[in-house]
PyMOL commands that place a pseudoatom at each C-alpha (Angstrom):
pseudoatom trace, name=CA, resn=MET, resi=1, chain=A, elem=C, hetatm=0, pos=[52.065, -44.782, -105.373]
pseudoatom trace, name=CA, resn=HIS, resi=2, chain=A, elem=C, hetatm=0, pos=[49.644, -41.951, -104.611]
pseudoatom trace, name=CA, resn=LYS, resi=3, chain=A, elem=C, hetatm=0, pos=[50.368, -40.417, -108.033]
pseudoatom trace, name=CA, resn=THR, resi=4, chain=A, elem=C, hetatm=0, pos=[49.461, -43.735, -109.659]
pseudoatom trace, name=CA, resn=ARG, resi=5, chain=A, elem=C, hetatm=0, pos=[46.165, -43.900, -107.787]
pseudoatom trace, name=CA, resn=ARG, resi=6, chain=A, elem=C, hetatm=0, pos=[45.324, -40.358, -108.945]
pseudoatom trace, name=CA, resn=ILE, resi=7, chain=A, elem=C, hetatm=0, pos=[46.092, -41.235, -112.578]
pseudoatom trace, name=CA, resn=MET, resi=8, chain=A, elem=C, hetatm=0, pos=[43.789, -44.258, -112.413]
pseudoatom trace, name=CA, resn=ARG, resi=9, chain=A, elem=C, hetatm=0, pos=[41.054, -42.313, -110.588]
pseudoatom trace, name=CA, resn=ASP, resi=10, chain=A, elem=C, hetatm=0, pos=[41.180, -39.352, -112.978]
pseudoatom trace, name=CA, resn=ASN, resi=11, chain=A, elem=C, hetatm=0, pos=[41.300, -41.551, -116.106]
pseudoatom trace, name=CA, resn=PRO, resi=12, chain=A, elem=C, hetatm=0, pos=[38.765, -44.387, -115.748]
pseudoatom trace, name=CA, resn=GLN, resi=13, chain=A, elem=C, hetatm=0, pos=[39.352, -45.332, -119.400]
pseudoatom trace, name=CA, resn=TYR, resi=14, chain=A, elem=C, hetatm=0, pos=[42.721, -46.813, -118.356]
pseudoatom trace, name=CA, resn=LYS, resi=15, chain=A, elem=C, hetatm=0, pos=[42.494, -50.455, -117.281]
pseudoatom trace, name=CA, resn=LYS, resi=16, chain=A, elem=C, hetatm=0, pos=[46.201, -51.027, -116.600]
pseudoatom trace, name=CA, resn=ILE, resi=17, chain=A, elem=C, hetatm=0, pos=[49.258, -48.878, -116.039]
pseudoatom trace, name=CA, resn=GLU, resi=18, chain=A, elem=C, hetatm=0, pos=[52.928, -49.821, -116.402]
pseudoatom trace, name=CA, resn=ILE, resi=19, chain=A, elem=C, hetatm=0, pos=[55.380, -48.127, -114.037]
pseudoatom trace, name=CA, resn=GLU, resi=20, chain=A, elem=C, hetatm=0, pos=[59.148, -48.386, -113.698]
pseudoatom trace, name=CA, resn=PHE, resi=21, chain=A, elem=C, hetatm=0, pos=[60.478, -48.044, -110.154]
pseudoatom trace, name=CA, resn=LEU, resi=22, chain=A, elem=C, hetatm=0, pos=[64.005, -47.963, -108.826]
pseudoatom trace, name=CA, resn=PHE, resi=23, chain=A, elem=C, hetatm=0, pos=[64.600, -50.990, -106.638]
pseudoatom trace, name=CA, resn=MET, resi=24, chain=A, elem=C, hetatm=0, pos=[67.204, -51.265, -103.898]
pseudoatom trace, name=CA, resn=ASP, resi=25, chain=A, elem=C, hetatm=0, pos=[68.047, -54.841, -102.980]
pseudoatom trace, name=CA, resn=TYR, resi=26, chain=A, elem=C, hetatm=0, pos=[69.687, -55.560, -99.636]
pseudoatom trace, name=CA, resn=ASP, resi=27, chain=A, elem=C, hetatm=0, pos=[70.627, -58.925, -98.125]
pseudoatom trace, name=CA, resn=ASP, resi=28, chain=A, elem=C, hetatm=0, pos=[67.367, -59.301, -96.231]
pseudoatom trace, name=CA, resn=ILE, resi=29, chain=A, elem=C, hetatm=0, pos=[64.963, -56.806, -97.826]
pseudoatom trace, name=CA, resn=GLY, resi=30, chain=A, elem=C, hetatm=0, pos=[64.131, -55.100, -101.111]
pseudoatom trace, name=CA, resn=LEU, resi=31, chain=A, elem=C, hetatm=0, pos=[62.818, -51.534, -101.294]
pseudoatom trace, name=CA, resn=ILE, resi=32, chain=A, elem=C, hetatm=0, pos=[61.047, -49.589, -104.017]
pseudoatom trace, name=CA, resn=THR, resi=33, chain=A, elem=C, hetatm=0, pos=[62.479, -46.074, -104.096]
pseudoatom trace, name=CA, resn=GLY, resi=34, chain=A, elem=C, hetatm=0, pos=[61.522, -42.891, -105.899]
pseudoatom trace, name=CA, resn=LYS, resi=35, chain=A, elem=C, hetatm=0, pos=[58.251, -41.773, -107.419]
pseudoatom trace, name=CA, resn=GLY, resi=36, chain=A, elem=C, hetatm=0, pos=[58.286, -44.153, -110.348]
pseudoatom trace, name=CA, resn=LEU, resi=37, chain=A, elem=C, hetatm=0, pos=[57.910, -43.438, -114.040]
pseudoatom trace, name=CA, resn=VAL, resi=38, chain=A, elem=C, hetatm=0, pos=[54.684, -44.210, -115.903]
pseudoatom trace, name=CA, resn=THR, resi=39, chain=A, elem=C, hetatm=0, pos=[55.856, -45.781, -119.158]
pseudoatom trace, name=CA, resn=ARG, resi=40, chain=A, elem=C, hetatm=0, pos=[52.531, -46.754, -120.759]
pseudoatom trace, name=CA, resn=VAL, resi=41, chain=A, elem=C, hetatm=0, pos=[48.819, -47.177, -120.097]
pseudoatom trace, name=CA, resn=TYR, resi=42, chain=A, elem=C, hetatm=0, pos=[46.276, -49.690, -121.352]
pseudoatom trace, name=CA, resn=GLY, resi=43, chain=A, elem=C, hetatm=0, pos=[42.841, -48.565, -122.508]
pseudoatom trace, name=CA, resn=LYS, resi=44, chain=A, elem=C, hetatm=0, pos=[40.248, -49.447, -125.145]
pseudoatom trace, name=CA, resn=ASP, resi=45, chain=A, elem=C, hetatm=0, pos=[42.795, -48.896, -127.947]
pseudoatom trace, name=CA, resn=GLY, resi=46, chain=A, elem=C, hetatm=0, pos=[45.465, -51.091, -126.339]
pseudoatom trace, name=CA, resn=TRP, resi=47, chain=A, elem=C, hetatm=0, pos=[48.795, -49.984, -124.908]
pseudoatom trace, name=CA, resn=VAL, resi=48, chain=A, elem=C, hetatm=0, pos=[49.752, -46.322, -125.324]
pseudoatom trace, name=CA, resn=GLU, resi=49, chain=A, elem=C, hetatm=0, pos=[53.316, -45.103, -124.667]
pseudoatom trace, name=CA, resn=MET, resi=50, chain=A, elem=C, hetatm=0, pos=[53.631, -42.111, -122.344]
for i in range(1, 50): cmd.bond("trace and resi %d" % i, "trace and resi %d" % (i + 1))
show_as sticks, trace
zoom trace
């Protein structure tokens, strides 16, 4: 999540960011694992694929 915060801080033109995370689902809890993959960002020109 820290990487995502840096992307948003360093690129104020982005209003939204789409990220794919691995998700581990157990009987009583679900966990997000890994660093995540930024798939696209939303700015003044709309969605842009990464």
